[in-house]
C-alpha positions in Angstrom: -2.4 -7.7 27.8 -1.4 -6.0 25.0 -2.7 -8.8 22.9 -6.4 -8.6 25.0 -6.7 -5.1 23.6 -5.6 -6.3 19.7 -8.6 -8.7 20.1 -11.0 -6.2 21.4 -9.8 -3.7 18.5 -10.5 -6.5 16.3 -13.9 -7.9 17.4 -14.7 -4.2 17.5 -13.7 -3.1 14.3 -15.8 -6.8 13.4 -18.4 -5.9 13.9 -18.8 -2.5 12.9 -17.7 -3.9 9.7 -20.8 -7.2 10.2 -23.5 -3.6 11.3 -21.9 -1.4 8.1 -22.8 -3.8 5.3 -26.5 -4.9 6.9 -27.7 -1.2 7.5 -29.5 -0.9 4.7 -30.5 3.1 4.7 -27.5 4.9 3.0 -27.5 7.3 5.7 -27.1 5.1 8.6 -24.4 3.0 6.5 -22.5 6.4 5.8 -22.4 6.5 9.4 -21.4 3.8 10.6 -18.6 3.9 8.3 -17.5 6.7 10.4 -17.7 4.5 13.3 -15.8 1.1 11.4 -12.8 4.6 10.7 -12.5 5.6 14.0 -12.4 1.3 15.1 -9.9 0.9 12.8 -7.9 3.9 14.1 -7.0 3.0 17.1 -7.1 -0.9 16.1 -4.2 1.1 14.2 -3.3 2.7 17.0 -3.0 -0.3 19.4 -0.6 -1.8 16.8 1.8 0.5 17.0 1.5 2.8 13.4 -0.2 6.2 14.3 -0.1 7.8 11.5 -1.8 5.2 9.6 -3.8 5.4 12.6 -4.3 10.0 11.3 -5.0 9.1 7.6 -7.5 6.6 8.9 -8.7 8.7 11.3 -8.9 11.5 8.8 -10.0 9.8 5.7 -11.9 6.6 7.4 -14.2 8.6 10.0 -14.0 11.9 8.2 -14.0 12.3 4.4 -15.6 9.1 3.0 -18.9 9.1 5.2 -19.1 12.8 4.7 -19.0 12.3 0.8 -21.4 9.3 0.9 -23.7 11.5 3.2 -23.3 14.9 0.5 -23.3 11.9 -2.1 -27.1 10.9 -0.9 -28.1 14.3 -0.2 -27.5 14.9 -3.4 -29.8 12.2 -5.1 -32.4 12.8 -2.5 -32.6 16.1 -3.7 -32.8 15.7 -8.2 -35.5 12.9 -6.8 -37.8 14.9 -5.1 -37.4 18.2 -7.4 -37.7 15.0 -10.6 -41.1 14.5 -8.1 -42.1 17.9 -8.6 -42.0 18.5 -12.4 -43.8 15.6 -13.6 
């Protein structure tokens, strides 16, 4: 039973990682990255590493996608301002 749960978690991680790589829109990439972080946290929980899972949940699922979304927003605002001044 334990091996089956690990295999399912690994397949979920592989699928979300593939989706993150194949996404073209940066906003979509950031959202898929948040799902990938959650899938990794699930995998770490299944592997009996709750401390690593909590760290992954905080950093990989929340902070990193948030920073990416804020960066994309700032770049898009600069492009809009640059387009208005020209």
